[in-house]
N, C-alpha and C positions, 0 to 999 in steps of 0.2 A: 627115666627122665623124659621130658617132653621138649621138643624143639621150640625156639622162641616164636617163630612165625606161626606155628600151630597154636601155641598158647595165646598169642595176640588175636588170632582169628576166632578162637572160642570166646574170649573175653568180649569182643565186639558184638557177639550174638546175645549176650546176657540181657540187655535192655528190652529185647523183643519177647522175652520169656514171661509166661504167666504160670505160676506154680501154686498148686493147692497144698494145704497142710491140715492134718487132722491130729488131734491129741490134746494133751494137757497144757494149757496156757496159764502161766503163773505171773503174778506181780512180784517183782523183786523190789522190796522197799528198804532203803538204807536210811538209818537214823544216825546222824552225826552228833556225837556227844562231846562236849568240851569239858574235860575233867577239872579244869580250873574253876568252873562254875558250879561244881557239885555243892549241894547243901542238904543238911539233915532235915528229914520230915518231922514236923512238930508232932504229928499224930502218932507216928510209928517209931520214930527215932532212927529209922533206916535211911541210908543215903539216897537222896533223890537226884537222879541223873538229869542233866539239862540238855535237851535236844535243841541244837541251833540250826539244823538244816535237815530237810527230808528230801531224798532223791528217789524217784520212781523209774523203773525200767521194766520192759517186758522180759519175762524169764521163761525157762523151759522151751516150749514151742516158740516163744518170743525171742529167745536167744538165736535160734535158727533164722528167724525172720530178720533180726538185726544184721546178721551176717550176709544173708541174701541181698538185703537192701544195700549194704556197703559195697557188695560186688557189682551193683548196678542192675540187678534183676528188676524188670519193669513193673510187675504186678504180683502181689501176694494175697492169697485168699484163704484165711484160716477158717476151719470148722471146729468149734469147741463149745464148751458150756461154762458160763460165768454166772455168778450170783447177781442179785439186785442190791448191791451195797456200795459203800464208799470205795472199797478196793477195786470194784469193777469200773467205777467212774474214773479212778486214777489210771487204771490199766488202759482203758479205751482212749483216754487223753494222750497217753504215751504212744499209742499206736498211730495217732494222727501224724506223728513225725515220720512215719514210714509209708511206702507205697502199698498200703494195705486196704483191701476191700473188706470192711467189717460187717457186711450185711448177712453173713452166714454164721455169725456168732449167736448161739442160743442163750437166752437168759432164763434163769430159774430162781425165783425168789426164795425157794426152800433150801438152796445150797449156798455155801460160802465160796466166794471167789478165792481160788488157791493163791496163797501169798506166802512168800519167804520174807520175814521181817528180820533185818540184819543190823543190830546195834553196833556202831563203830565208835570207840572211845579215842578222842584226840589227846595225845600225850606228847610231852617233850622228850627228846632223846639227847643225851650228852655224849660227846666223843669218849670212848673208852680208852683205857691205858694201852690196850693191845691194838688200837686202830679201829676197834669196833665201836659199839654204842652201849650206853648204860641208861637204864630208865631213870626218869626224874619227874618231879612235879612240874606241871605246865607253868611256864613263866619263871622258873627257878634260875634261868641263866639267859643272858642275851645271846649266847652262842648256841643255845639249844635249837634243834630242828624238830618240827612236829612230825609225828608218825601216827598211824591208825592201828588200833588193836580191836579185832572182832570179838564181841561177846557171844554168848549162847544165842542161837537163832530161835525166833518165834515163828511157828508155822500155823497157817490157817488153811484148812480144807475139810470138806465133808467126807467122812469115812463111811460111806454108804453107796449103794448102787444108784444109777440114774433112775428117775421115775419112768413109768411106761410112756407117759406123755412127752417128757423131755427126750427120751431115747428115740421116739418116733420122729420128732422134729429134727433131731440130729441126723438121722439116717436120710431124711428127705434132703437136707442141705448137703450131705455128703454126696448123694447122687448128682445133684446139680453142679457141684464144684468139680467132681471127677470128670464130668462131661465137658466142662467149660475151660479146663486148664490143660497144660502140656504134660503134667505129671503130678504125682501126689507124694508128699512126705508124711510118714506116720511116726509120731513120737509118743511112745508109751512110757511116760515119766514116773507114774505111780507104781511102786513095786507090788502092792497088794492087789491081787486079781479082782476086778470088778468095781474097785473104788474110784477109778479114774475114768476118763473118756473112753479109753480103748478096752472095753469089756468084751465078754464072749459074743454078744450080738453084733458089735462093730467088727470083730474078727470075722464072723461069718459073712457079714455084708461085704467086707473087703474081698473075700474069696469070690463072691458073686460078681463084683465089679471086675476083678482080674480075669474071670472067665469071659465076661462080656467084651472086654477089650484087652486081649493078651499082650498087645504091643505097647501099651501105655505103661510108663514107669511108675511103680509103687515102691518107694524106698523106706525101709522100716528100721527104726532105732528103738530098741526096748531095753530098759535098764535092768530088768531081772527075768524077763520071760521070752527071750528071743526065739527059743525053740518052739513056742506055741504058734508061730506064724508059718502058714503053709502057702503063702503067696507073696510076691514081691521080691525085691532085692534086700537082703538083710545086712545090718551093720552093727555087729557087737564090737566091743573092745576086747583085748586079749583075755582079761580076767573073766568077762561075761561069757565068752566062748568056752573057756576051760571049765568054768563053774557049771554051765549047762550040761557039759559032758561028764561032770563028776571027776575032773582031773585037777591036780594041784597046780598052783601057779608055777610058771617057768619062764626063764629068759632065753631058753634055747630056741633059735629061729627054726631049726628043722622040726622040732616038736610042735611049734606053733603052726607051721605049714601043714603038718599031718593032722592036727586038731581042726584046722580050718576046713580041710578036705572032708574030714569025717562029718562035721556039722553040716556042710554043704550037701553032702550025699544024704544024710539023715533027713534033712528038711526039703531036699530036692530044689533048693534055691541057690542062686548065685550069692556070694558073700564078700563083704569088705570087712576085714578084721583090722582095727586100728592098733598100732604098736607104739604110740607115743613118738618119741624122736626117731625111732627106727622106721617109721613110715606105715605102710599098710600091706596086708596080704589080700590078693584078689583070688577067690576060689570059685570053682564051678562044679556043679553036681556030677559031671562026667569024670571027676577025680583029678582035676588039674588045678594047680595054684601057682601064682606068681607073686614075687615080692617087689613092691614099688618102694624104692628106697626113700627115706625121709630127707628133708632138707635141714641143714644145721641152723640152730637158733642160738647164736652166741649170747653170753651173759646170763643173768638170773632170769628165770622163767616162772610163769604162773599158768598152770595147766587148766584152770577152771574155764569151762566152755570150749576147750580145744576140740572135743568130739563134735560139738554142734557146728563149729566153724568148718571142720573137715566135711561134715554132711553137706553144708551149703556149697562148698567147692565141688564136691563130687557130683551132686545132683544137678547143679547149674551146668557143669561141663557135659554130663551125660545128655541133658536135654538140648545142649548146643551142638551135639553130634560127636562127642568124644568117644573113643573106645573105653572099655572099662579100666584099662591100665593108665591111659591118658588122664581119665577122670581122677584116678587115685593120685596121680602126680599133682594135679591142680589142688585137690584136697590137702595134700601134704604141704604144698606151698602156702596155702591160706593158713593152715594151723601153725606153721613155723613163724608166721607174723603175729598171730593173735596171742601166742604164749609169751611173747616178749612185752606185752602190755600188762604191767604189774598192778594188782589191786583193783582190776576191773575186768569185765568180760569183754575181751577185745574183738575187733573186727579188722578186715583187710579190704582195701580198695583195689581196683584193677591196676592202678599205677604202682601200688606197693607190691602187688604180686609180680609184676614185670621186673621191678627193681630187685626183688629178692632173687628172681631167676638170674638176673645179670650178676649179682653178687656171688652167687654160687658158681656160676660158669666162668667167672673172670679168671 
């Protein structure tokens, strides 16, 4: 746990921070469909869903930026590659709502802007006999309350390596941002090696940057390739850690502590392993690990984006001067708030972080 005065001191430092980010920036596009307006297509006879609203939000690297902005971090500088299409226009428009310097975003007309398109069907729900709810056609009862059901996601992205020209521009921008910011977050979202921003050449360049300035924080989150990174502080979740070591999933905390130590020693990197509601493990290559206990999140939860919110809390705290375990406590506090925000990728403000600390310690 972290003391309140220490927590408040760290939070007040966040607006002075300038943080660089490199990796895969996606557009999260939500299509709201009202099932009461469905109509059959004359041409095909298939049902035509009627979209009544489109919501756009930065995703992947953008989710981390949303959380950093909500915590009050003063300046965010992403380094990534987008296409020259409508998705890029909408994504850049959404970034204008954040303290983002977009001058280091590389555009490549030959690539698709990565996009998760998420159709949501609005339906009515009737109270069930057992106190639950039962599905119903929209408008079938004045007592029905609306709910959203997510349909199959539609993904846009280029499944190919970056061109030589685009890669060269990306590395130039990465150099500039690394030198101009307090620390760097690396997000390797695309599981297939070489298809996203964090390909082999970027990995090698990160190692060069780490040798050039060993004291600067490089914080790495990789969905499927965490063991490839030989520089920076690594942040897998429990399943990613175990999968890389070839071990089966487990809920045993002692086994997770041992796995975290093994991966930290193998990579020679400090490690944050997220454990969901149980908090985090902080491991070091010298064979030492500590468990930072999680904070309770009462009620129903939605864990989408919890890892990104934890990353935001940990990195901002580290750059504000926190110890590794203190930073884990801040990340746990932030994640305990965001998971309570259902149906959306949540964020947490400094005031909410302090209030959650007070609730737990009351």
